[in-house]
Steps between C-alpha positions, in 0.01 A plus 500: 500500500640173612477225247310263722260558781604335814251651756166345452331674799507826319198551263600592142448874426331414180229306692435751778727798527373622835539158658851460345592835671367386833666166473836668427463735800436221743702211356809713460461604864456868432181549714261326738144585583405645839179472693396848377394531137733707301782489755774281378821360656802600297726197540886534518551432132233747394628759739859451375380599149342813647816576696708487182265735316490723813879512501514626137239756550624628829838551352349703217300710737794584725726578194249772403481660846193331641485406870308219666246591769226321693149632533224379736278215395170665616345810350228701680183521291496884539848515347406277211194713423711804443568391134153404366606364162750275672245376757245424227754300312584269800185511708363161387827327580581652838530278812404681825607469864217590733611354834807554708512201738152483651414866435337659199720764329373849482596508128540215251860426387569379147766241450709669235409415140767749405672783689450827308303658780754399766790647312302819435419537871871455584617755238243755628703484822861519369493687167526876546757629252626434152816374680288204634436379145506265325381229740602157345348224708430132462371236725493118484186369666184305463158652417151369530214514246187294567474328168208262448679280238845397599798315340856456617719799402256642251223604740527475875344687783846552649810528276859624530619795289701816499331836472705805410369844580673826411437866536648760266508882461396505135276309264787439261712336777219282616407383141865418443505297818184308385644400170841423650340250745293332230814454297666343801220245523524436125873440520455264794241300314696471179856470630447300815169315454532452116148643461458731203270786580286770322541836659201737481246732651170381653186655362299726739261214566777263603737735694549482875248674725616861564768498234540741214696240303569134557783331299527131479703209366302216353629146441344219295453158666514152356112520449548823307330705772647818640647551849548844635850459651573843643355845515614855566264793571515870469266661749558874427425705816162347570609314810707793619199726491280244674750456784619868502861421420655836419855632492682829450668509166819676396297825431365485863152408361280223632456210260360151475749216420437235236470136585576157344457136610606176343494136590580141413358202698541127538248484204814509288580149618172387353606671177833325511326164531254565214772648274755228525345185658425184316308183565780370717483793741701821552759630266702769678731760338848452645532862613226462772500124551560401873705202373668568171686159474400164662779239505387134495735214568419205269569152659581671825570169666823456298818626644593863448171610332347682788830661597543623137149643502567681819817641347306637203253668726774668696674616176174643364428680825850644506428629149212703634217276384202384710580125484378205700535125495233238541653221711177338606431130459224566244543344150660708226169506314313647797767763535484590140125552517520684835751760392336544167180574680679761705642660184868492578665640186789249482537145610859365526537124502823322605554120507788260492539507122486880505775516757711261304454707185569824687167662436143556622163528321302824525124484418310817409154524659360724236544260207649173645825539311795301634849653483825327587717729715862428570573509870797733465266753319213477755535857638503652152238287321226481760451885528503516116227233482292681757510824302404291187200370691406845619511649140319193359207553743470869406513413124238237537267730695560784250398264208183413688424873535576587141325198340173566694478874455262608220375823337126559445332761289141445619309388810389190309860415398621546860219265623584237238872512571446469871255210468719316249857574636485669840796723578537879474311699250637844383255757386471874455266694734309827491548552875125475581407294809190369325704337230737353758200336675332391182817314406477320834130429469491372142852353459560385853822700536625757745760775444846410629697810411590762238851390419789747510622350170242607244421369160240608248230233458220702342370854472174441683364343828379142432195553708344827393693563176600850617852622444728352763670744746847510362687170507339361807504131512320267751579146599215277597458155633238243557330603819345284771275781626143370489297814572456742211266763379347537158489845348148587580322827538593703813335359807522128396771245546528132432658263761617162373629227723782280395560139600692439816553864571424617859666845492537730207506864402167661403547753217248763396527668162223738579641622833871432449553360841601169661362287785518148626291192446513213752300196621278546803280225634417363159446838358726754329597814683575814298705766685558842356656825616231706669650830386417410137161324555335633825252700289378200298243231560547149363251265347520153334333470166343169378465399135171684469660825642316486831706653784567353845654767736817390674547599868832681545727504802759770566807445721854625513474704181363206304143410384394148439202289394432132426410330175340155449664354195243265361629579153854558390413850391339776697390848395529780753323840476643794680262792576609837631326591817296816513679794663 
């Protein structure tokens, strides 16, 4: 962190972390807001960061035999419905096109939230023989998910990403691909973005809709919260069966191929900001910084200073560095603050006394250290300093991760650690969904992953006390989800409203399903999958246990009803309808 804060318009992260993040995104000229909520303008400097990340990933993809393709933006509803688990996972977030010009379309078209179904349809047309496999595809595109709560980079209705989709003859080959791509993301984060990650497997509750396994990399931010930074999914042959993708194998037998998908989005830029930024703005790792070195002439009005600064810029560019000079008429102090805010890794200052002495002064953005560099050593020393900054940022982030990761042996201890320290909590786990949900309900923490690197914490699950399933280990973080369910007898569920939350996930222990809760005309609208709940009636219970039946609407495979939240807690009763 810089020794002295120079940018007063950025809120201190210790005062309001969310506002600090927004200030950095806007003041550092990464994004601007559009007239449509959740659709952000990615400004040149922000897009340049994405381009540098994109360049790294695209090179890795092509080196492992993957090819870039482009799929349509719109998906027919009938095509989307072929994979029910997938549809249920994305249905609440889908944006629909219903008109073509002035005419109503015969079928709704979904603006792609992801493209599994499109790839599957394409493969059903072109895959016939084992000789057509594997299909190793990737596309760079934008997707749309109609989020209620939005923030730059972290949660937008439209965002940029890459989505890889592959098709393989065998399960072993597909699983190898899934893990290979996850490791590719992990290496990119650690080596290029200086973000240490935890590699692991998502629990069944947290895995991607339609996947048999979801693998993830999790990063810790400045506020000790987790950010899912990249995921890779093994689908088995479920999509292939749904879309009738078959091929003739080497034994002349018909078989279903095995499928994977994997993705990383511009969310990673949000992670980059929250991992390395400070109260003066951005702090960018040199490997992906759009400008690695900014050269500032000091006392530029004096003879020869500007010319010398221009010479340094040219020499640094010739050495293969992304260098730029600031020759504006702004004051040196303004320039210092501006380029600190933009996170440029190194600032090189050159003035009359420096020229006379045959050196320049390099200032590190990560810690404010000033280093005198001889002009005749410029091409050798500046790249060395950049690598020092890169490693320093990784080491600092790794310390933050290590120092704020704790082991817990009971639910009470996990809750106490989380309330006192925040960060990641490591526990054993019996593998039971009920225990996973109880940890969330009573300790306010959600499962992040079962890490690949295992360690023995205890012999029993901290929730139920039963023997844990092998060496399984779950990472949990403080969750902002405000709707939870108490462990009540089957047929009852508690809904609790949190402050300032207008869209959250509704979890049911009794029915092991998920729905959506959103605001509607001063009331709360509960939306649930009809497939799971169409045979139930719903009633609201008051404190005395009296029931008020709730009228239910059914549309597009979803059922919904409205709640009047006069109290922060509501008790629902679900009654199975007579056959």
